C-alpha positions, 0 to 999 in steps of 0.5 A: 909348965902347962899341959898345953904346948905353945905353938910359938916361933920363939926366935921370931918373937925374941927378935920382934921383942928385942926390936921393940925394946930398942925402940922404946929405950930410944924413945925413953932416952929422947924424952928424958933428954927433953925433960932434962933441958928445962930443969935448970931454968930459974927464970920462971919468976918473970913468966906470966902465971898462965905460961907457967901453968902451960909449962907445968901441964906440958911437963906433967904430960911428958912425965906421964908419957915417960911412965907409960914408956917405962911400963911398956919396956917392963912388959917387953922385958917380961915377955923376953923372960917368958921366952927364956923360961918357956912360958911365952905364949901360954895364958897366965890364967888358964895355961892354954896357948895364946892365939897366934893372932893375939901375939902378932898384934900384942907380942907382950900379951899374957892372956887370951882375949877372952880372959884379958878383960878380967884383970 
């Protein structure tokens, strides 16, 4: 671990992250349900090509949103793992504590603002 001590309320962070995890999981489930609704339709042969293109665009957009939500869920789970191993709130690059304001704004933050743009 770091020579710097993180000043983080781990239980408050855990509660906030667990709430976020539940919220993101619910959104993922809803989106998967919506995406599943149109999978069995084979009636595309009578649709105008523009309609088919619009449907394809919407489906790709939804799949992109799903991917973003799954990435967000992975980040939340990684932050929870950092709480468990005692490294939550410690900058992964410098080993210094992450500013509490940054963790309030982005509870999954891995670095301080100064170092975040370097990834």
